[in-house]
C-alpha positions as CSV (number, residue, x, y, z in Angstrom):
1,F,13.0,1.5,5.2
2,P,11.2,4.1,7.2
3,S,12.6,5.2,10.5
4,H,10.5,5.1,13.6
5,D,10.8,7.2,16.7
6,T,10.8,4.3,19.1
7,D,13.0,2.6,21.6
8,F,11.2,-0.7,21.2
9,E,12.7,-3.6,19.3
10,F,9.2,-4.7,18.3
11,V,5.6,-3.8,19.1
12,T,3.2,-6.4,20.3
13,I,-0.1,-6.1,18.5
14,K,-3.2,-7.8,19.9
15,G,-6.7,-7.7,18.6
16,T,-9.8,-9.4,17.3
17,V,-11.3,-9.9,13.9
18,S,-15.1,-10.0,14.2
19,A,-18.3,-9.8,12.3
20,N,-21.7,-8.9,13.9
21,G,-20.0,-9.0,17.3
22,K,-18.7,-12.5,16.9
23,G,-15.0,-13.4,16.6
24,I,-13.9,-15.0,13.3
25,P,-11.5,-17.9,13.5
26,Q,-8.5,-18.6,11.1
27,V,-8.2,-15.1,9.6
28,S,-4.7,-14.3,8.5
29,V,-3.2,-11.2,10.1
30,T,0.2,-9.8,9.1
31,D,2.6,-6.9,9.6
32,G,4.1,-7.7,6.2
33,Y,6.9,-9.8,7.7
34,T,5.1,-12.3,9.9
35,V,1.7,-14.0,9.4
36,V,-0.5,-15.3,12.2
37,R,-4.1,-16.6,12.3
38,T,-6.9,-15.7,14.7
39,D,-7.9,-18.3,17.2
40,N,-11.4,-19.8,17.6
41,N,-12.6,-16.6,19.2
42,G,-11.1,-14.4,16.5
43,K,-8.2,-13.1,18.7
44,Y,-4.6,-12.8,17.5
45,Q,-1.3,-11.6,18.8
46,I,1.7,-10.7,16.6
47,K,5.1,-9.2,17.4
48,A,5.5,-6.6,14.7
49,H,8.8,-6.3,12.9
50,S,10.7,-3.2,13.7
51,Q,10.3,-1.8,10.2
52,A,6.6,-2.7,9.9
53,E,4.2,0.3,9.6
54,F,0.8,-1.4,9.2
55,V,-1.0,-4.5,10.3
56,Y,-3.3,-6.1,7.7
57,I,-5.9,-8.9,7.5
58,S,-6.9,-11.1,4.7
59,V,-10.6,-11.4,3.9
60,P,-12.0,-14.8,4.7
61,S,-14.5,-16.5,2.4
62,G,-18.0,-15.3,3.0
63,Y,-17.0,-11.8,4.2
64,E,-16.0,-8.4,2.8
65,F,-14.0,-5.5,4.2
66,P,-15.9,-2.4,5.2
67,N,-15.0,0.7,3.3
68,E,-14.7,4.3,4.0
69,K,-15.1,6.6,1.1
70,G,-14.3,3.8,-1.3
71,V,-11.2,2.6,0.6
72,A,-11.3,-1.0,2.0
73,R,-10.4,-0.9,5.7
74,F,-8.2,-4.1,5.9
75,Y,-5.3,-2.4,7.6
76,Q,-4.3,-0.2,10.6
77,K,-1.2,2.0,11.2
78,I,1.0,0.6,13.9
79,D,1.6,2.9,16.8
80,T,5.3,2.5,17.2
81,T,5.5,4.9,20.2
82,K,4.2,2.1,22.4
83,S,5.4,-1.4,23.2
84,S,1.9,-2.8,22.7
85,F,-0.9,-1.8,20.4
86,Q,-4.5,-2.8,20.0
87,A,-5.8,-3.3,16.5
88,N,-9.3,-4.7,16.1
89,F,-10.9,-5.4,12.8
90,T,-14.6,-5.6,11.9
91,I,-15.6,-7.3,8.6
92,N,-19.0,-7.8,7.1
93,P,-20.8,-11.0,6.0
94,L,-21.5,-11.0,2.3
95,S,-25.1,-10.7,1.2
96,V,-24.5,-13.3,-1.5
97,D,-22.9,-16.7,-1.8
98,D,-19.2,-16.4,-2.8
99,T,-18.6,-20.1,-3.6
100,K,-18.3,-19.2,-7.4
101,H,-15.1,-17.2,-7.6
102,Q,-14.2,-14.3,-9.7
103,F,-11.9,-16.3,-12.1
104,V,-15.1,-17.5,-13.9
105,F,-16.1,-13.8,-14.3
106,L,-12.7,-12.9,-15.6
107,L,-12.8,-15.7,-18.2
108,R,-16.2,-14.6,-19.3
109,A,-15.0,-11.0,-19.4
110,F,-12.2,-11.9,-21.8
111,K,-14.4,-14.2,-23.9
112,H,-14.4,-11.7,-26.8
113,V,-10.6,-11.9,-27.2
114,I,-10.4,-15.7,-27.0
115,R,-10.5,-17.4,-30.4
116,P,-11.8,-20.9,-31.1
117,R,-8.2,-22.3,-31.7
118,N,-7.1,-21.2,-28.2
119,P,-7.4,-24.1,-25.6
120,I,-9.0,-21.7,-23.1
121,Y,-11.9,-21.3,-25.6
122,R,-13.2,-24.8,-24.7
123,I,-13.0,-24.1,-21.0
124,V,-15.0,-20.8,-21.4
125,R,-17.6,-22.6,-23.5
126,M,-18.0,-25.3,-20.8
127,L,-18.5,-22.7,-18.1
128,Q,-21.4,-21.0,-19.9
């Protein structure tokens, strides 16, 4: 585990997950040890584990992470030199409907390796 130059047993992290200036409810936020969810206003609070280095969010349905130079920005480094830390996240609404999930795409992507005797073959055929 990494060592931190801190006298604090834990760091309290507070923040908001928002899109277009509006808080997003029920987004999972974690330090890798504990998971909490944002409230109806998109706000959360978590007491980070003493060994935690980052705070992360999970992308909710209908949204995507912003990226910087091709790197998804779903995490922030925890400032362990303070007893409390502010970590706000902004996510972007998707421009397309995401109700049809990627597993269908993956099945179609592997269609060329699925043979007629394989039970998955029938499922792939039905999805076409």
